[in-house]
SEMAR-500974 format. One line per 4 residues: their letters; for each residue x, y, z of C-alpha. Coordinates in nm, 2 decimals. Layout:
BEGIN
a	X,Y,Z  ...
***
This chain:
BEGIN
mrws	-4.51,6.51,-2.97  -4.64,6.19,-2.83  -4.88,5.96,-3.01  -5.06,5.62,-2.82
frel	-5.09,5.29,-3.03  -5.44,5.40,-3.06  -5.36,5.75,-3.23  -5.09,5.60,-3.47
drrt	-5.36,5.32,-3.57  -5.64,5.61,-3.62  -5.33,5.83,-3.81  -5.28,5.53,-4.06
riva	-5.64,5.53,-4.12  -5.64,5.91,-4.24  -5.31,5.85,-4.43  -5.48,5.55,-4.61
wrlr	-5.78,5.81,-4.70  -5.56,6.08,-4.86  -5.36,5.85,-5.06  -5.66,5.71,-5.22
algl	-5.81,6.09,-5.25  -5.49,6.18,-5.41  -5.54,5.92,-5.70  -5.31,5.65,-5.57
qpgd	-5.46,5.32,-5.63  -5.34,4.96,-5.49  -4.98,4.87,-5.66  -4.87,5.21,-5.73
rllt	-4.55,5.35,-5.56  -4.52,5.60,-5.34  -4.17,5.74,-5.27  -4.11,5.84,-4.93
wsps	-3.81,6.09,-4.85  -3.83,6.20,-4.44  -3.62,6.22,-4.12  -3.79,5.99,-3.88
tpel	-4.10,6.12,-3.72  -4.43,5.98,-3.56  -4.57,6.07,-3.92  -4.33,5.84,-4.12
pavy	-4.48,5.50,-3.96  -4.80,5.61,-4.01  -4.74,5.68,-4.37  -4.59,5.34,-4.42
ygai	-4.89,5.16,-4.23  -5.13,5.39,-4.42  -4.98,5.28,-4.75  -5.08,4.93,-4.66
ragv	-5.41,4.99,-4.60  -5.44,5.17,-4.89  -5.27,4.90,-5.11  -4.98,5.14,-5.23
vvvp	-4.60,5.04,-5.25  -4.38,5.24,-5.05  -4.06,5.33,-5.22  -3.81,5.47,-4.93
ldlr	-3.52,5.71,-4.99  -3.24,5.77,-4.77  -3.19,6.12,-4.68  -2.82,6.06,-4.72
mapd	-2.84,5.94,-5.07  -2.68,6.18,-5.36  -2.95,6.40,-5.55  -2.89,6.23,-5.90
aier	-2.94,5.91,-5.72  -3.28,5.99,-5.60  -3.35,6.11,-5.93  -3.29,5.76,-6.12
iaar	-3.49,5.61,-5.84  -3.79,5.79,-5.88  -3.76,5.73,-6.24  -3.69,5.39,-6.23
adas	-3.98,5.30,-5.95  -4.22,5.49,-6.18  -4.38,5.64,-5.86  -4.69,5.85,-5.85
rlai	-4.63,6.05,-5.57  -4.33,6.19,-5.32  -4.40,6.22,-4.96  -4.14,6.44,-4.81
gtgr	-4.02,6.52,-4.43  -4.05,6.91,-4.32  -3.77,7.09,-4.15  -3.44,7.23,-4.13
dspd	-3.29,6.84,-4.16  -3.50,6.78,-4.43  -3.45,6.72,-4.83  -3.51,6.95,-5.06
prda	-3.70,6.83,-5.38  -3.51,7.09,-5.59  -3.19,6.90,-5.54  -3.30,6.59,-5.70
rler	-3.49,6.79,-6.00  -3.83,6.67,-5.82  -3.95,7.02,-5.78  -4.24,6.94,-6.02
fpts	-4.30,6.62,-5.91  -4.66,6.55,-5.72  -4.54,6.62,-5.37  -4.71,6.59,-5.03
tves	-4.54,6.64,-4.68  -4.54,6.34,-4.43  -4.71,6.57,-4.21  -4.97,6.68,-4.40
laae	-5.09,6.32,-4.48  -5.09,6.21,-4.13  -5.26,6.56,-4.05  -5.63,6.59,-3.91
pneg	-5.93,6.53,-4.13  -6.00,6.94,-4.16  -5.60,7.01,-4.19  -5.36,6.86,-4.41
dsgv	-5.40,6.89,-4.84  -5.65,7.10,-4.93  -5.90,6.90,-5.17  -5.94,6.59,-5.01
afpa	-6.30,6.56,-4.87  -6.33,6.36,-4.54  -6.74,6.20,-4.58  -6.90,6.16,-4.24
dwea	-6.85,5.75,-4.36  -6.49,5.79,-4.45  -6.34,5.58,-4.17  -6.59,5.30,-4.23
qvla	-6.47,5.30,-4.60  -6.13,5.24,-4.51  -6.19,5.01,-4.27  -6.39,4.79,-4.56
wprp	-6.09,4.78,-4.80  -5.95,4.46,-4.88  -5.63,4.36,-4.70  -5.31,4.29,-4.87
qped	-5.23,3.94,-4.97  -4.88,3.74,-4.87  -4.75,3.80,-5.19  -4.84,4.15,-5.25
lfev	-4.58,4.41,-5.25  -4.51,4.62,-4.95  -4.20,4.79,-5.02  -3.91,4.83,-5.29
ifts	-3.59,4.93,-5.14  -3.31,5.06,-5.36  -2.99,4.92,-5.28  -2.64,5.06,-5.39
gttg	-2.81,5.41,-5.46  -2.47,5.59,-5.53  -2.40,5.38,-5.83  -2.51,5.42,-6.20
spkg	-2.78,5.16,-6.17  -2.91,5.09,-5.84  -3.15,4.78,-5.79  -3.48,4.77,-5.63
vmlt	-3.54,4.50,-5.39  -3.89,4.38,-5.38  -4.05,4.29,-5.06  -4.36,4.13,-5.00
hrmi	-4.63,4.13,-4.72  -4.52,3.78,-4.64  -4.13,3.85,-4.62  -4.18,4.13,-4.38
aetv	-4.42,3.90,-4.16  -4.17,3.61,-4.18  -3.92,3.83,-4.07  -4.10,4.01,-3.77
gaih	-4.20,3.67,-3.63  -3.82,3.53,-3.64  -3.73,3.83,-3.42  -3.99,3.69,-3.19
hvip	-3.80,3.39,-3.16  -3.49,3.56,-3.06  -3.54,3.91,-2.88  -3.65,3.81,-2.53
pqeh	-3.99,3.96,-2.41  -3.93,4.27,-2.19  -4.02,4.64,-2.17  -3.88,4.79,-2.50
rlvs	-3.77,5.17,-2.46  -3.56,5.27,-2.75  -3.44,5.56,-2.94  -3.43,5.52,-3.32
llpl	-3.09,5.63,-3.45  -3.10,5.45,-3.81  -3.31,5.58,-4.10  -3.64,5.42,-4.16
shlm	-3.57,5.37,-4.52  -3.33,5.06,-4.39  -3.47,4.74,-4.36  -3.34,4.65,-4.02
eqva	-3.47,4.98,-3.85  -3.81,4.92,-4.02  -3.86,4.54,-3.91  -3.69,4.56,-3.57
alfy	-3.74,4.88,-3.43  -4.07,4.98,-3.59  -4.28,4.68,-3.70  -4.14,4.43,-3.44
altv	-4.12,4.69,-3.17  -4.51,4.78,-3.21  -4.61,4.42,-3.18  -4.45,4.41,-2.82
ggdi	-4.56,4.76,-2.70  -4.26,4.92,-2.77  -4.18,5.28,-2.67  -4.02,5.42,-2.98
lyvr	-3.84,5.79,-2.93  -3.72,5.97,-3.26  -3.47,6.20,-3.23  -3.40,6.45,-3.53
srnp	-3.07,6.58,-3.39  -2.73,6.40,-3.51  -2.55,6.59,-3.23  -2.43,6.31,-3.01
rvif	-2.48,6.52,-2.69  -2.86,6.51,-2.75  -2.84,6.19,-2.85  -2.69,6.09,-2.53
eair	-2.96,6.29,-2.33  -3.24,6.13,-2.49  -3.10,5.81,-2.42  -3.09,5.90,-2.06
dhrv	-3.39,6.07,-2.05  -3.60,5.81,-2.23  -3.47,5.56,-1.99  -3.35,5.31,-2.29
ttml	-3.35,4.96,-2.21  -3.26,4.84,-2.58  -3.11,4.99,-2.88  -3.07,4.88,-3.26
vvpq	-2.72,5.00,-3.35  -2.45,4.95,-3.62  -2.06,4.87,-3.48  -2.01,5.24,-3.60
ildl	-2.26,5.40,-3.35  -2.17,5.16,-3.08  -1.81,5.22,-3.12  -1.89,5.62,-3.10
fwga	-2.11,5.54,-2.76  -1.77,5.35,-2.63  -1.55,5.61,-2.71  -1.78,5.85,-2.50
vere	-1.75,5.63,-2.21  -1.39,5.59,-2.22  -1.34,6.00,-2.29  -1.53,6.01,-1.97
veaq	-1.33,5.80,-1.75  -1.00,5.95,-1.88  -1.14,6.29,-1.79  -1.20,6.15,-1.42
gqva	-0.83,6.00,-1.41  -0.99,5.65,-1.36  -0.86,5.46,-1.65  -0.66,5.21,-1.45
nfnr	-0.94,5.16,-1.22  -1.19,5.13,-1.49  -0.99,4.88,-1.66  -0.93,4.67,-1.36
lrai	-1.31,4.65,-1.26  -1.38,4.54,-1.64  -1.16,4.23,-1.56  -1.32,4.18,-1.25
arrl	-1.67,4.20,-1.37  -1.63,3.99,-1.66  -1.63,3.69,-1.44  -1.96,3.79,-1.26
pyra	-2.32,3.76,-1.34  -2.45,4.05,-1.55  -2.65,4.22,-1.26  -2.30,4.21,-1.07
rrli	-2.14,4.41,-1.33  -2.44,4.66,-1.39  -2.41,4.72,-1.02  -2.03,4.78,-1.01
frrv	-2.11,5.03,-1.32  -2.38,5.18,-1.16  -2.25,5.54,-1.26  -2.21,5.48,-1.61
hqrl	-2.58,5.29,-1.63  -2.71,5.64,-1.44  -2.56,5.86,-1.75  -2.77,5.61,-1.97
gggl	-3.07,5.62,-1.82  -3.03,5.32,-1.59  -3.21,5.09,-1.77  -2.99,5.03,-2.08
nllv	-2.95,4.60,-2.10  -2.97,4.50,-2.45  -2.78,4.61,-2.76  -2.83,4.46,-3.08
caaa	-2.62,4.51,-3.34  -2.58,4.46,-3.72  -2.51,4.54,-4.04  -2.16,4.55,-4.04
flpp	-1.85,4.36,-3.89  -1.87,4.38,-3.49  -1.49,4.40,-3.34  -1.55,4.11,-3.08
qlqq	-1.32,4.36,-2.83  -1.58,4.59,-2.87  -1.89,4.35,-2.81  -1.65,4.24,-2.52
awed	-1.67,4.62,-2.36  -2.05,4.64,-2.33  -2.06,4.32,-2.20  -1.81,4.39,-1.93
lgvv	-2.08,4.68,-1.82  -2.35,4.42,-1.81  -2.52,4.48,-2.15  -2.59,4.20,-2.36
vmqg	-2.47,4.24,-2.70  -2.69,4.03,-2.97  -2.54,4.04,-3.31  -2.75,4.00,-3.63
ygat	-2.64,3.88,-3.99  -2.88,3.96,-4.30  -2.93,4.15,-4.60  -3.20,4.36,-4.77
ecgm	-3.27,4.06,-4.99  -3.30,3.78,-4.74  -3.39,3.96,-4.43  -3.24,3.82,-4.09
asvt	-3.03,3.51,-4.17  -2.86,3.46,-3.84  -2.86,3.59,-3.51  -2.70,3.54,-3.16
tked	-2.95,3.54,-2.84  -2.96,3.69,-2.53  -2.86,3.34,-2.35  -2.59,3.24,-2.62
hglg	-2.38,3.57,-2.78  -2.04,3.44,-2.79  -1.79,3.70,-2.94  -1.69,3.62,-3.31
tvgr	-2.03,3.50,-3.42  -2.35,3.58,-3.57  -2.54,3.29,-3.40  -2.76,3.00,-3.56
tipp	-3.02,3.03,-3.82  -3.36,3.06,-3.69  -3.63,2.85,-3.83  -3.78,2.83,-4.08
ievr	-3.45,3.04,-4.24  -3.21,2.83,-4.38  -2.85,2.87,-4.39  -2.59,2.68,-4.63
laed	-2.25,2.74,-4.72  -2.12,2.67,-5.10  -1.79,2.53,-5.16  -1.61,2.81,-5.20
geiq	-1.75,2.94,-4.86  -2.04,3.20,-4.97  -2.31,3.21,-4.74  -2.64,3.11,-4.91
vsgp	-2.97,3.17,-4.77  -3.33,3.03,-4.84  -3.70,3.05,-4.65  -3.97,3.26,-4.66
tlfs	-3.79,3.59,-4.61  -3.63,3.61,-4.91  -3.73,3.89,-5.18  -3.92,3.83,-5.46
gywh	-3.68,3.99,-5.70  -3.55,4.32,-5.84  -3.75,4.56,-5.96  -3.79,4.50,-6.34
epea	-3.45,4.34,-6.33  -3.51,3.97,-6.46  -3.14,3.93,-6.51  -3.00,4.05,-6.23
taea	-3.28,3.87,-6.01  -3.15,3.54,-6.19  -2.77,3.60,-6.10  -2.86,3.66,-5.72
ftpd	-3.01,3.31,-5.68  -2.87,2.93,-5.74  -3.05,2.69,-5.97  -3.20,2.56,-5.68
gwyr	-3.34,2.89,-5.56  -3.10,2.99,-5.30  -3.01,3.37,-5.25  -2.64,3.42,-5.30
tgdi	-2.51,3.67,-5.06  -2.16,3.73,-5.18  -2.06,3.70,-4.83  -1.81,3.42,-4.69
grhd	-1.83,3.23,-4.39  -1.74,2.93,-4.18  -1.94,2.73,-3.87  -1.76,2.68,-3.53
asgh	-1.76,2.34,-3.37  -2.08,2.45,-3.18  -2.29,2.54,-3.52  -2.22,2.92,-3.49
lilm	-2.20,3.10,-3.82  -1.88,3.32,-3.84  -1.84,3.58,-4.12  -1.51,3.60,-4.26
grtk	-1.57,3.88,-4.53  -1.70,3.96,-4.88  -1.65,3.76,-5.15  -1.51,4.07,-5.34
diiv	-1.32,4.21,-5.06  -1.09,3.86,-4.99  -0.68,3.93,-5.10  -0.58,3.65,-5.29
lpng	-0.20,3.66,-5.28  0.02,3.50,-5.57  0.10,3.21,-5.36  -0.27,3.14,-5.32
lnvy	-0.32,3.23,-5.00  -0.63,3.42,-4.89  -0.63,3.69,-4.68  -0.94,3.83,-4.51
pedi	-0.91,4.22,-4.44  -1.12,4.22,-4.13  -0.89,3.98,-3.93  -0.60,4.25,-3.99
enal	-0.83,4.56,-3.91  -0.95,4.35,-3.60  -0.58,4.30,-3.51  -0.52,4.67,-3.55
riag	-0.82,4.80,-3.36  -0.64,4.59,-3.06  -0.34,4.74,-3.10  -0.50,5.12,-3.06
irds	-0.63,5.18,-3.43  -1.01,5.18,-3.40  -1.08,5.27,-3.76  -0.89,5.09,-4.07
vvve	-0.95,4.96,-4.43  -0.70,4.70,-4.54  -0.66,4.66,-4.92  -0.39,4.53,-5.16
trpg	-0.22,4.80,-5.36  -0.08,4.55,-5.61  -0.02,4.17,-5.60  0.11,4.03,-5.27
riea	0.15,4.41,-5.13  -0.11,4.45,-4.82  -0.14,4.81,-4.69  -0.38,4.97,-4.42
ivla	-0.55,5.33,-4.43  -0.63,5.46,-4.10  -0.82,5.73,-3.97  -0.66,5.96,-3.70
pgsh	-0.80,5.88,-3.36  -1.06,6.13,-3.24  -1.12,6.27,-3.57  -1.47,6.24,-3.62
alpq	-1.79,6.18,-3.40  -2.12,6.06,-3.51  -2.05,5.95,-3.91  -2.29,6.09,-4.13
ggdi	-2.28,5.78,-4.40  -2.40,5.81,-4.75  -2.27,6.10,-4.97  -2.24,6.34,-4.70
pvrn	-1.85,6.37,-4.63  -1.74,6.43,-4.28  -1.47,6.68,-4.28  -1.31,6.95,-4.02
aqgp	-1.13,7.26,-4.15  -0.81,7.09,-4.06  -0.86,6.80,-4.33  -0.83,6.43,-4.08
ladg	-0.68,6.59,-3.80  -0.86,6.75,-3.51  -0.74,7.06,-3.34  -0.44,7.03,-3.11
idpa	-0.34,6.67,-3.26  0.06,6.68,-3.34  0.12,6.50,-3.66  0.44,6.38,-3.58
alra	0.31,6.20,-3.24  0.04,6.09,-3.45  0.24,5.92,-3.73  0.45,5.76,-3.44
qiev	0.14,5.64,-3.26  0.04,5.47,-3.56  0.34,5.33,-3.65  0.38,5.17,-3.31
avka	0.01,5.04,-3.35  0.10,4.87,-3.70  0.41,4.70,-3.58  0.21,4.54,-3.28
anat	-0.06,4.43,-3.50  0.20,4.29,-3.72  0.33,4.09,-3.45  0.02,3.92,-3.41
lavh	-0.06,3.85,-3.76  0.08,3.52,-3.96  0.35,3.62,-4.22  0.14,3.63,-4.53
qrla	-0.11,3.88,-4.31  0.14,4.15,-4.25  0.14,4.49,-4.33  0.40,4.61,-4.57
awrl	0.27,4.98,-4.52  -0.02,5.24,-4.39  -0.14,5.56,-4.51  -0.38,5.82,-4.30
wpea	-0.72,5.89,-4.47  -0.71,6.25,-4.59  -1.04,6.31,-4.42  -1.26,6.32,-4.10
dfpr	-1.41,5.98,-4.21  -1.42,5.73,-4.45  -1.72,5.70,-4.73  -1.95,5.51,-4.61
thtl	-2.31,5.36,-4.71  -2.64,5.46,-4.57  -2.59,5.15,-4.30  -2.23,5.33,-4.23
kvkr	-2.01,5.00,-4.42  -1.72,5.17,-4.57  -1.71,5.19,-4.89  -1.40,5.01,-4.97
dqvr	-1.36,5.06,-5.35  -1.34,5.41,-5.31  -1.08,5.37,-5.04  -0.88,5.13,-5.28
awaa	-0.93,5.39,-5.56  -0.76,5.63,-5.35  -0.49,5.38,-5.25  -0.40,5.35,-5.61
vdep	-0.25,5.67,-5.64  -0.16,5.79,-5.31  0.19,5.74,-5.18  0.22,5.49,-4.83
lpvr	0.41,5.56,-4.53  0.62,5.19,-4.53  0.64,5.01,-4.17  1.01,5.07,-4.04
qg	1.15,4.74,-3.96  1.35,4.70,-3.63
***
């Protein structure tokens, strides 16, 4: 299905009329629970025209979390997707909730919901409705939906517009063709891969399948130029490149060419690796990565091929706080702050944000809202960072994840996890199991493909090990990697033990961040495998 910009615009007016005809008034909340399809953006924009507040639900949220959010939001209606990858309202006990499908809301006037009349002047009436004001709510995004108390982040039209405006300052003008892989329920995908992309004439392809082969075919056939990704997906893509190189017996030559290409202009790098680029459609030149820690080695790998990797940092509560650019994208940093957004570091290193992209508070939670801000109105991110000599922001971890040793020294888990990655362990979580004892929880190499995230576990019949993997050889491989990582770490950072995670992937949030609390809880009862000395 292909929609032009003109067609999308027309469908948004259809959606707006139907929402009003179904009884929704300005300020009412509309739940959206659907895979990404062209109709879903039409519903978002239609809600804007009708003055309705969108409450997006992630497909990977637990059903009980969905039920709680529907109640907390005091929503008037549910717009749900269709198809085999769509949710079932009965799972969240919403089968009696007033519901329309996103397809029926965006359907032609003589189709869709029965009982909705379209008079001859319906379109003129829609165009005459008042536009939303900057401080009006656009949407409420509920975060931490798998906990007992999800918080609704209130985002105004001004916040969204300012965030899109900031993106215009950092993403270079070019022809943008992209495949959307992240959920449209997430702010990052909305503002960068939908709202911004449409303002520059971007060509967006929505893929319903999560099969990596189908996704790679879509990237190739769409001749993708730009991709918005999280590190986990970027790592999956790189793993596919490495497997292809290994299957051709070209590992040594590939690595030699990477070392050479690293010293050449990007155009020359793309020429050297033109066969890889042909598999990706021939146009991929920009990757924008955010939402989690990006290992510098992963960024370098893609840049060796001639693909610029920009890295952004922010949160649902503050939009984009800092970002690198196509001209300034050094390894290990998330760039500089883009005016009018401001970033400062507290005495303990916490990153705090101010500016017009800040959220207006948590839905019906004044106490949580007050706790989220400093007395002078800056948003507390809970992240720890520092600035390098050039003023680039460097992330060091979450405040709650920092390990404070009995001797007072701080240990940042990301530093150790990055050392493990360099040593050959792609996925790990470093935890403190008892005071002063640091251990690594690792995934078996090659045990999972595209991660599901949210509350859907990724398992196979053999537990954490893929077919054909010898457990003894695997443990020996991990042991060697842990020792190699320890050799590069300071004494107070070194691992005392490691454990193999019992499933094919870690539990993850909806943006594929690892749920460290669940990993820590598991590590508190399971037995470790000590690192042998000598």
